[in-house]
C-alpha positions as CSV (number, residue, x, y, z in Angstrom):
1,M,-13.2,12.0,-14.4
2,T,-12.9,10.3,-17.8
3,V,-9.5,10.7,-19.3
4,P,-9.3,11.4,-23.1
5,Q,-7.5,8.6,-25.0
6,S,-5.6,8.6,-28.3
7,R,-5.6,4.8,-28.1
8,P,-8.6,2.7,-26.9
9,L,-8.1,1.3,-23.4
10,A,-9.1,-2.2,-24.7
11,A,-6.1,-2.1,-27.0
12,L,-3.6,-1.4,-24.2
13,P,-1.4,-4.5,-23.4
14,V,-1.5,-6.3,-20.0
15,R,2.0,-7.0,-18.7
16,R,3.4,-9.1,-15.9
17,L,4.4,-7.2,-12.8
18,S,7.6,-7.7,-10.9
19,P,8.8,-6.8,-7.4
20,G,10.1,-3.6,-9.0
21,D,6.4,-2.5,-9.4
22,L,5.8,-2.7,-5.7
23,V,5.7,1.1,-5.1
24,A,3.5,1.6,-8.2
25,C,1.1,-1.0,-6.8
26,A,1.1,0.8,-3.4
27,D,0.5,4.1,-5.2
28,L,-2.5,2.6,-6.9
29,C,-3.9,1.5,-3.5
30,E,-3.5,5.0,-2.2
31,N,-5.2,6.4,-5.2
32,R,-8.3,4.3,-4.3
33,S,-8.1,5.3,-0.6
34,W,-6.8,1.8,0.4
35,P,-3.9,1.4,2.8
36,R,-0.6,1.3,0.8
37,D,0.3,-2.1,2.4
38,E,3.8,-2.3,0.8
39,H,4.5,-5.2,3.1
40,R,1.6,-7.2,1.7
41,W,2.5,-6.3,-1.9
42,G,6.0,-7.6,-1.3
43,L,4.5,-11.0,-0.5
44,L,1.9,-11.0,-3.3
45,L,4.4,-10.1,-6.0
46,S,7.0,-12.7,-4.8
47,A,4.6,-15.6,-4.2
48,G,2.1,-14.8,-7.0
49,T,1.9,-13.4,-10.5
50,G,1.0,-9.7,-10.9
51,Y,-0.7,-8.3,-13.9
52,G,-1.0,-4.6,-14.8
53,L,-1.8,-2.0,-17.4
54,D,0.4,1.0,-17.5
55,D,-1.2,4.4,-17.5
56,P,-0.9,5.8,-21.1
57,G,-0.4,9.2,-19.5
58,G,2.8,8.0,-17.8
59,E,1.3,8.2,-14.3
60,G,2.3,4.7,-13.0
61,L,-0.2,1.9,-13.2
62,M,-3.7,2.2,-14.6
63,A,-4.8,-1.1,-13.1
64,A,-3.4,-4.1,-11.3
65,C,-4.2,-7.5,-9.8
66,V,-2.4,-10.5,-8.5
67,V,-3.0,-14.2,-9.1
68,T,-1.6,-16.7,-6.6
69,S,-1.5,-20.2,-8.0
70,Y,-2.0,-23.3,-5.8
71,G,-1.5,-25.9,-8.6
72,P,-4.2,-27.3,-10.9
73,R,-6.9,-27.3,-8.2
74,L,-7.1,-23.5,-7.6
75,A,-5.7,-20.0,-8.3
76,A,-6.7,-17.0,-6.2
77,I,-7.3,-13.5,-7.7
78,G,-6.8,-10.5,-5.4
79,M,-6.1,-6.8,-5.2
80,L,-8.0,-5.9,-8.4
81,L,-7.6,-2.1,-8.6
82,V,-8.2,0.5,-11.2
83,A,-7.0,4.1,-10.9
84,E,-9.9,6.5,-10.1
85,R,-9.3,8.4,-13.3
86,Y,-10.0,5.3,-15.3
87,A,-13.0,4.0,-13.3
88,R,-16.1,2.7,-15.0
89,Q,-14.4,2.5,-18.4
90,G,-14.2,-1.3,-18.7
91,V,-10.6,-1.6,-17.5
92,A,-11.4,-4.0,-14.6
93,R,-13.3,-6.3,-17.0
94,Q,-10.4,-6.2,-19.5
95,L,-7.9,-7.2,-16.9
96,M,-10.2,-9.9,-15.5
97,R,-10.7,-11.4,-18.9
98,H,-7.0,-11.5,-19.5
99,V,-6.4,-13.2,-16.1
100,M,-9.2,-15.8,-16.8
101,N,-7.7,-16.6,-20.2
102,E,-4.3,-17.0,-18.7
103,A,-5.7,-19.4,-16.0
104,A,-7.2,-21.6,-18.7
105,D,-8.9,-24.6,-17.0
106,T,-7.7,-23.8,-13.5
107,P,-10.5,-23.1,-11.1
108,L,-10.5,-19.5,-9.7
109,S,-11.5,-17.9,-6.4
110,L,-11.7,-14.4,-5.1
111,Y,-13.1,-12.3,-2.3
112,A,-15.4,-9.7,-3.7
113,T,-16.4,-6.3,-2.3
114,S,-20.0,-5.2,-2.8
115,A,-18.7,-2.8,-5.5
116,G,-16.9,-5.6,-7.4
117,R,-19.4,-8.4,-7.1
118,P,-21.6,-7.4,-10.0
119,L,-18.7,-7.6,-12.4
120,Y,-17.6,-11.0,-11.2
121,E,-21.1,-12.3,-11.5
122,Q,-21.3,-11.1,-15.1
123,L,-18.0,-12.9,-15.7
124,G,-19.5,-16.2,-14.4
125,F,-18.3,-16.3,-10.8
126,S,-20.7,-17.8,-8.2
127,V,-21.1,-17.0,-4.5
128,V,-19.9,-19.8,-2.2
129,G,-19.5,-18.0,1.1
130,R,-18.8,-14.8,3.0
131,V,-16.2,-13.5,5.5
132,Q,-16.8,-10.9,8.1
133,R,-14.1,-8.5,9.2
134,V,-13.5,-7.6,12.9
135,T,-11.1,-4.9,14.1
136,G,-10.1,-3.4,17.4
137,F,-8.1,-3.6,20.5
138,F,-8.3,-7.1,22.1
139,R,-9.3,-7.6,25.7
140,S,-9.3,-11.2,27.1
141,A,-12.7,-12.7,27.7
142,G,-11.2,-15.5,29.8
143,D,-9.2,-18.6,29.1
144,A,-10.5,-20.9,26.4
145,V,-11.0,-24.5,27.5
146,T,-9.0,-26.6,25.0
147,A,-6.9,-29.7,25.1
148,A,-4.4,-28.1,22.9
149,A,-1.2,-26.4,24.1
150,V,-0.3,-23.2,22.4
151,R,3.3,-22.0,21.9
152,P,5.5,-19.8,19.6
153,A,6.5,-21.6,16.4
154,T,10.1,-22.5,15.6
155,A,11.8,-23.3,12.3
156,M,11.4,-27.0,13.1
157,D,7.6,-26.6,12.9
158,L,7.4,-25.4,9.3
159,Q,7.1,-28.9,7.7
160,A,4.3,-29.8,10.1
161,I,2.5,-26.5,9.4
162,V,2.8,-27.1,5.6
163,R,1.3,-30.6,6.0
164,L,-1.6,-29.4,8.2
165,D,-2.3,-26.5,5.9
166,A,-2.5,-28.7,2.8
167,D,-5.0,-30.9,4.5
168,V,-7.2,-28.0,5.7
169,F,-6.9,-25.8,2.5
170,G,-6.9,-28.7,0.1
171,T,-4.0,-27.3,-1.9
172,D,-0.2,-27.2,-1.6
173,R,0.7,-23.7,-0.4
174,T,4.4,-24.4,0.4
175,H,5.5,-21.4,-1.7
176,V,3.5,-19.1,0.4
177,L,4.0,-20.7,3.8
178,A,7.8,-20.8,3.3
179,R,7.7,-17.0,3.3
180,L,5.7,-16.7,6.6
181,P,8.7,-16.5,9.0
182,A,9.9,-13.4,7.2
183,Y,6.4,-12.0,6.6
184,A,4.7,-12.6,9.9
185,D,5.6,-10.8,13.2
186,H,4.3,-13.7,15.3
187,I,3.5,-17.4,14.6
188,R,1.7,-19.6,17.1
189,I,1.0,-23.3,16.9
190,A,-1.4,-25.5,18.8
191,E,-0.5,-29.1,19.7
192,A,-2.5,-32.0,21.2
193,G,-1.3,-35.5,21.8
194,G,2.1,-34.6,20.5
195,K,0.7,-33.5,17.1
196,L,0.3,-30.1,15.5
197,V,-3.4,-29.4,15.2
198,G,-3.6,-25.6,14.5
199,Y,-1.6,-22.5,13.8
200,A,-2.0,-18.8,13.4
201,T,0.0,-15.8,12.5
202,T,-0.1,-12.0,12.8
203,W,1.4,-9.7,10.2
204,P,1.5,-5.8,10.1
205,S,-0.9,-3.8,8.0
206,D,-1.9,-0.1,8.4
207,R,-1.1,0.2,12.1
208,T,-2.8,-3.1,12.9
209,H,-1.8,-6.7,13.3
210,V,-3.8,-9.0,11.0
211,V,-4.7,-12.5,12.2
212,G,-4.3,-15.0,9.4
213,P,-4.1,-17.8,8.5
214,L,-6.1,-19.1,11.5
215,V,-6.4,-22.9,11.4
216,A,-7.7,-24.9,14.3
217,P,-9.7,-28.1,15.1
218,D,-12.3,-26.2,17.0
219,T,-13.4,-22.8,18.2
220,A,-11.8,-23.1,21.6
221,T,-8.4,-23.8,20.1
222,A,-8.8,-20.9,17.6
223,Q,-9.6,-18.6,20.6
224,A,-6.4,-19.8,22.4
225,L,-4.3,-19.1,19.3
226,V,-5.7,-15.6,18.9
227,T,-5.3,-14.9,22.7
228,S,-1.6,-15.9,22.5
229,L,-1.1,-13.7,19.5
230,A,-2.9,-10.7,21.1
231,E,-0.7,-10.9,24.1
232,A,2.4,-10.3,21.9
233,T,1.2,-7.0,20.5
234,D,0.1,-3.5,21.5
235,L,-1.6,-2.9,18.2
236,P,-5.3,-3.4,17.4
237,L,-6.1,-6.7,15.7
238,R,-7.9,-7.3,12.4
239,A,-9.3,-10.6,11.1
240,D,-11.5,-11.8,8.3
241,I,-13.6,-14.6,9.7
242,D,-15.5,-17.2,7.7
243,A,-19.1,-16.3,8.5
244,R,-19.9,-19.9,9.2
245,H,-17.8,-19.7,12.4
246,A,-20.4,-17.6,14.1
247,D,-19.2,-18.6,17.6
248,L,-15.7,-17.2,16.9
249,F,-17.2,-14.0,15.4
250,A,-19.3,-13.5,18.6
251,W,-16.3,-14.1,20.8
252,F,-14.2,-11.5,19.0
253,K,-17.0,-9.0,19.7
254,E,-16.9,-10.0,23.4
255,C,-13.2,-9.3,23.3
256,G,-13.7,-5.8,22.2
257,L,-13.4,-6.0,18.4
258,R,-16.1,-4.4,16.3
259,A,-17.7,-5.7,13.1
260,G,-16.4,-4.1,9.9
261,S,-16.9,-4.7,6.2
262,G,-17.7,-8.1,4.8
263,T,-16.7,-9.7,1.5
264,T,-18.2,-12.4,-0.6
265,V,-16.3,-15.5,-1.5
266,M,-16.7,-16.4,-5.1
267,T,-15.4,-19.1,-7.4
268,Y,-15.2,-19.9,-11.1
269,G,-14.9,-23.3,-12.6
270,T,-15.6,-25.1,-9.2
271,S,-18.6,-25.3,-7.0
272,D,-16.7,-24.6,-3.8
273,L,-13.3,-24.1,-2.3
274,P,-11.3,-27.2,-1.7
275,G,-10.3,-28.4,1.8
276,D,-12.0,-28.5,5.2
277,W,-13.8,-25.2,6.0
278,T,-14.6,-26.4,9.6
279,R,-10.9,-25.9,10.5
280,R,-10.3,-22.9,8.3
281,Y,-11.3,-19.8,10.4
282,A,-9.5,-17.0,8.5
283,P,-7.4,-16.7,5.4
284,L,-3.8,-15.4,5.3
285,T,-5.2,-12.4,3.4
286,V,-8.3,-12.0,1.3
287,A,-5.9,-11.0,-1.5
288,M,-4.6,-14.6,-1.8
289,G,-7.1,-16.8,0.0
């Protein structure tokens, strides 16, 4: 339904969102039949910068998105949502142009659904990869053969996690990782030769536990991290796996998870994501890379 306007939508101001907008953002998700995910919105609005347009009819937010900055090398755009009653009226384009202007020369990345990809291509974003979602109850397919030892993380491991993450993702994500102990239900690390070589977490979303980030030196260590996390929960697992890690994706299916929707990784102002994709198996969330 198109909503009659006394003021053109393009003239409506974009404002910065705050943690006080969390419920309005969750309401917007529900309006588009997405999980409310208030837990994730709490992280996004504290670690990133939210942008929104207020509904001129006074019904909460008309549109919203979040930008998570990782310094001059990259900023990630996520959770671009427009209320159903304002769909196909140029609101998403307006919000994206505002965000891109705010970013100036900083390269941008995002994970695009099939519905959103045409808009991002029109705005100059290029395809650089794809992730494939898997969801379901985990059943072990046997112990992975790995030289790494997996154990629960402690507060003493955080600095080593930050150093490894910066090497793998190519950006400093301290402001996000510092929030992991409060955000994640379980954190596991993998060590080999007395050195931290991988880590993974699970966090709650829509009656599942989401696996991410998932960082490992090889597929076997990634499997060992996931297996340890799965043993700590009775909920189904969900993960967004870099499609280049076909062996891990096949293993998830062997363990009882089913393939779900896929998203396209896109960038603007850079030809690829920084860092080492060979050790980057899954993002923390596709909303913030």
